[in-house]
C-alpha positions in Angstrom: 134.4 -69.0 -94.3 132.6 -65.7 -93.7 128.8 -65.0 -93.5 128.5 -63.8 -97.0 130.1 -66.9 -98.4 128.0 -69.1 -96.1 124.8 -67.4 -97.1 125.4 -68.2 -100.7 125.9 -71.9 -100.0 122.9 -72.3 -97.5 120.4 -73.2 -100.2 122.8 -75.6 -101.9 123.3 -77.3 -98.5 119.6 -77.6 -98.1 119.2 -79.1 -101.6 122.0 -81.5 -101.0 124.1 -80.0 -103.8 127.4 -79.6 -101.9 130.1 -82.1 -101.7 131.3 -83.3 -98.3 134.1 -80.8 -98.0 131.9 -77.7 -98.6 129.2 -79.2 -96.4 131.6 -79.5 -93.5 132.8 -75.9 -94.0 129.2 -74.5 -94.0 128.1 -76.6 -91.1 131.2 -75.6 -89.1 130.5 -71.9 -89.8 126.8 -72.4 -88.8 127.8 -74.1 -85.7 129.6 -71.0 -84.5 127.5 -68.3 -86.1 124.1 -67.5 -84.5 123.0 -65.3 -87.5 123.7 -68.0 -90.2 122.2 -70.7 -87.9 119.0 -68.7 -87.7 118.9 -68.2 -91.5 119.4 -71.9 -92.1 116.7 -72.7 -89.6 114.3 -70.2 -91.4 115.0 -71.8 -94.7 114.4 -75.3 -93.3 111.2 -74.2 -91.7 109.9 -72.9 -95.1 110.8 -76.1 -96.8 109.2 -78.2 -94.1 106.0 -76.0 -94.3 105.8 -76.6 -98.1 106.3 -80.3 -97.6 103.5 -80.5 -95.0 101.0 -78.5 -96.9 97.8 -80.3 -97.8 98.1 -80.2 -101.6 96.2 -83.3 -102.5 93.1 -82.9 -104.6 90.4 -85.6 -104.2 89.3 -87.0 -107.6 85.5 -86.9 -108.4 83.5 -90.0 -107.5 82.4 -90.5 -111.1 86.0 -90.6 -112.4 86.1 -94.5 -112.1 83.2 -95.0 -114.5 84.7 -92.5 -117.0 88.0 -94.4 -116.9 86.4 -97.8 -117.2 84.4 -96.6 -120.2 87.6 -95.9 -122.2 89.6 -98.9 -121.1 89.9 -102.0 -123.4 87.5 -104.8 -122.5 88.8 -108.1 -121.0 89.2 -110.9 -123.6 86.0 -112.7 -122.6 83.8 -109.6 -122.9 85.6 -108.6 -126.0 84.6 -111.9 -127.6 81.0 -111.4 -126.5 81.0 -108.0 -128.2 81.5 -109.7 -131.6 78.1 -111.2 -131.2 76.4 -108.3 -129.5 78.4 -105.2 -130.1 78.0 -102.3 -127.7 76.6 -99.1 -128.8 78.7 -96.0 -128.1 77.4 -92.5 -128.1 79.2 -90.1 -130.4 81.2 -87.9 -128.1 80.1 -84.3 -127.9 82.2 -81.2 -127.5 80.8 -81.0 -123.9 81.7 -84.5 -122.9 85.2 -84.1 -124.5 86.1 -81.0 -122.6 84.5 -82.4 -119.4 86.7 -85.5 -119.7 89.7 -83.3 -120.3 89.0 -81.3 -117.2 88.6 -84.4 -115.1 91.9 -85.8 -116.5 93.6 -82.5 -115.7 92.4 -82.6 -112.1 93.6 -86.2 -111.6 97.0 -85.3 -113.1 97.4 -82.4 -110.8 96.5 -84.5 -107.8 98.9 -87.2 -108.7 101.6 -84.6 -109.3 101.1 -83.0 -106.0 101.3 -86.4 -104.2 104.5 -87.1 -106.1 106.0 -83.7 -105.1 105.2 -84.2 -101.5 106.8 -87.7 -101.5 109.9 -86.4 -103.2 110.2 -83.5 -100.8 109.9 -85.7 -97.8 112.5 -88.2 -99.1 114.8 -85.3 -100.0 114.5 -83.9 -96.5 115.4 -87.2 -94.9 118.3 -87.7 -97.3 119.5 -84.1 -96.6 119.5 -84.7 -92.9 121.2 -88.1 -93.3 124.0 -86.3 -95.3 124.3 -83.7 -92.5 124.4 -86.4 -89.9 127.3 -88.1 -91.6 129.1 -84.8 -92.1 128.6 -84.1 -88.4 130.1 -87.6 -87.6 133.1 -87.0 -89.8 133.6 -83.5 -88.3 133.6 -85.0 -84.8 136.4 -87.3 -85.6 138.8 -84.4 -86.0 141.1 -83.8 -83.1 139.4 -82.1 -80.2 135.9 -82.2 -81.8 134.6 -85.6 -80.5 133.4 -84.8 -77.0 132.4 -81.8 -74.8 132.1 -83.9 -71.8 134.3 -87.0 -71.5 133.2 -89.6 -69.1 131.8 -93.1 -69.0 129.4 -92.2 -66.2 125.9 -91.9 -67.7 124.8 -89.9 -64.6 127.3 -87.2 -65.5 126.7 -87.1 -69.3 122.9 -86.8 -69.1 122.7 -83.8 -66.7 125.4 -82.0 -68.8 122.8 -81.4 -71.6 120.4 -79.6 -69.1 120.0 -76.1 -70.4 121.7 -76.8 -73.6 118.9 -78.6 -75.3 115.1 -78.5 -75.2 115.0 -82.2 -74.3 117.3 -84.3 -72.2 118.6 -87.2 -74.4 118.5 -90.6 -72.8 122.1 -91.7 -72.0 122.4 -95.5 -71.8 125.5 -97.3 -70.5 126.2 -100.3 -72.8 129.8 -100.9 -71.7 128.9 -104.3 -70.4 127.3 -105.1 -73.8 130.5 -104.3 -75.7 129.7 -100.7 -76.6 131.7 -98.4 -74.3 130.2 -95.0 -73.4 132.8 -92.3 -74.0 130.8 -89.1 -73.3 128.6 -86.5 -75.0 128.7 -83.5 -77.3 126.4 -80.6 -78.5 126.2 -80.5 -82.2 124.1 -78.8 -84.9 122.2 -80.6 -87.6 119.5 -79.2 -89.9 120.0 -75.9 -88.2 119.0 -77.3 -84.8 121.1 -78.1 -81.7 121.2 -81.8 -81.1 122.7 -84.0 -78.5 125.3 -86.7 -79.5 126.1 -89.6 -77.2 129.4 -91.1 -78.1 130.3 -94.8 -77.9 133.2 -97.0 -79.0 133.2 -100.6 -80.3 136.9 -101.7 -80.5 138.4 -98.8 -82.6 135.1 -97.7 -84.1 133.4 -94.6 -82.9 129.6 -94.5 -82.9 127.7 -91.1 -82.8 124.2 -91.4 -81.5 122.4 -88.1 -82.4 119.2 -87.4 -80.5 116.7 -84.6 -81.2 113.0 -84.0 -81.0 112.5 -83.9 -84.8 114.9 -83.8 -87.8 113.8 -84.0 -91.4 110.2 -84.8 -92.6 107.3 -84.4 -90.2 106.5 -88.1 -90.8 109.8 -89.8 -89.8 110.6 -93.1 -91.6 113.1 -95.7 -90.3 116.3 -95.6 -92.5 119.1 -98.0 -93.1 121.7 -96.5 -95.4 125.4 -96.3 -96.2 126.7 -92.8 -97.0 130.3 -92.1 -97.9 131.3 -95.4 -96.5 129.5 -94.8 -93.1 126.5 -96.9 -92.0 123.5 -94.8 -90.9 120.5 -96.1 -88.9 117.5 -93.8 -88.1 114.5 -94.5 -86.0 112.0 -92.7 -83.8 110.8 -93.5 -80.3 108.9 -91.6 -77.6 108.8 -88.4 -79.7 112.5 -88.4 -80.3 114.6 -89.0 -83.4 117.6 -91.2 -83.2 120.4 -91.3 -85.7 123.3 -93.7 -85.2 126.4 -93.3 -87.5 129.6 -95.3 -87.6 132.1 -97.0 -89.8 131.3 -100.1 -87.8 130.0 -103.1 -89.7 126.3 -102.9 -90.5 125.3 -106.0 -88.5 127.2 -104.7 -85.4 125.6 -101.3 -85.7 122.1 -103.0 -85.9 123.1 -104.8 -82.8 123.8 -101.5 -81.1 120.5 -100.1 -82.3 118.7 -103.1 -80.9 120.3 -102.8 -77.5 119.5 -99.0 -77.4 115.9 -99.7 -78.3 115.6 -102.5 -75.7 117.0 -100.3 -73.0 114.5 -97.5 -73.9 111.6 -100.0 -73.8 112.4 -102.7 -71.2 110.0 -105.5 -71.2 107.8 -105.8 -68.1 107.9 -108.8 -65.8 106.4 -112.0 -67.2 
């Protein structure tokens, strides 16, 4: 794939419109092309800026009374109205258009809130798809590791100078999750660290970055293309664990990583 072909597909990648094959091709090109990686990063930044904009409009305080005035009465009050009917003022042209304006403002505010929620969810889904694609790509021959060792004290310093942060490298071999090594990867147009583990014949990619997806990260438990995905945030870092390992065993892996990151103090 050349740069011209990649540029055409960048927006489709951001919008989650590419199938797995084309996504892998674009991501593989971006991983090796600084110019296209910069464009993808710019497009992501624009999308994130739109998602983070304060677009909510506060409804007027008197809106509640206007809404209550036009809602049907509860059964008990409705019965009482048969004896003492309420007097309603004939709506004037001014009150009609005033109510219309208030309703329009409320509709706009609700629409803006829905748009922000949809954009944030779409961002997280897009990153989840990219994480799975990166996991699949890593399973190709010669793509799994840049540094191959079970020594956590060798893997961790290998990332120095390659990432803005040094990802935590935790040895869980004694817990049944063998540390294999590490790799530099690209997700959402950003370089990320991947710590690789193995559980029997199942490979686990643990991607670590400062921030991927929406500005307000949400824990995620999903299955995409047959791969289990777990996402959580801790100490200002985003963690994405991906594997074809059974969901309960991947949950066990996440729990052990989290416990190692936050060891309990002495009782």
